[in-house]
N, C-alpha and C positions, 0 to 999 in steps of 0.2 A: 158290517160290510167294509171291505178295504177300499183304499183309494188308489187310483192309478198314478204312477210316477209321472211327474211333469216333464214333457219333452224338453230337453235342453237344461233342465234343472230348475231350481227355485227362482221365481221371479220372471220366468219366460212370459207367462200370460200377462203379468202387469206391464212388462216392457212392451210387448206387442200392442197392448191397449193404451200405451202412452201414459201409464200411471206412475212409472218410475223412469229415471234417467239411466243411461248406459253405465255410469259409475256404480250406481246402486245395484244394478243387474249383475255386474261383474263381482261385486262384493258377496252376493248371494250364491254364486257358483261354487259347488263343491270342488275338491281337488280331483278333478276327473277330466281327462283329455277330451272325452266325448262331449261333456257339458261345455268346456271352454271352446271347443271347436264350433259347436252350434251357436253359442252366445256371440262369439266373434263374427260369425257369418251374419247373424241377425243384426248386430250392431253395424257391420259393414254395409248391409243392405239399407239400413236406416240412414246412414251417412250418405250413401249414393242417392237415395230418395230426396234428401235435403240439399243435394248439390255439393256436398262436402267430399270432393274427390280425394283429398289427402287423408281424411279420416277413414274413408272406404279402403284406400290402399293399406293403411296401417292395420285395420282390423282384418282384412282379407289375408295379409301377411301373417298376422298373429294366429289366424285360423289354420293356415298351412303349417305354421311352426309347431302346432300341437301334434302333428304327425298322425292324426286320426283319419286315415284314408279308408275306413271301413264303410263309409257312406259316400254319397256323391257330393256332399257339402264341401269337403276340401278340394275336390276336383273343380267344382264350380268356382270356388274362391280363387283357385289358381288361374282359371280361364278369365275371370273378371279382372283380376290383377294384371294379367298380361295385356288385356285389352285397354285398361286404364293407362298403362305405361306406354302403349303403342300409339294411342290416339288421344291427344289432350282435349278433344271436343266430345269424346264419348262419355255418356250416352246423350245424343243430341236431343232426344225427346224431353229429358229432364231439364236441359238447358232452356228449351223453348217454354216448358211449363213454368219455370221460375221467372221468365221474362213476361209471360202473359198469364198472370194468376186468375 
């Protein structure tokens, strides 16, 4: 029996399960725009979840820079990046969650 390719490349499941850090995740990515795009999107979302707006911006920018616009991920990264740059308080729900754990 064969195995299914891992969405986003090697390390995706471990990253999503919080078993590896972003640096390790990026080290496991093959030289593939699609895998880099997905990885940077996921890392950007993790940064956003943790209230790290600068990290989210950096990773969403890196996602867009891959030029892999064949999925919605780059488009979402572009929208999130524009919103982060336009509104320094966005997303408010994450700000509130961090203040009231």
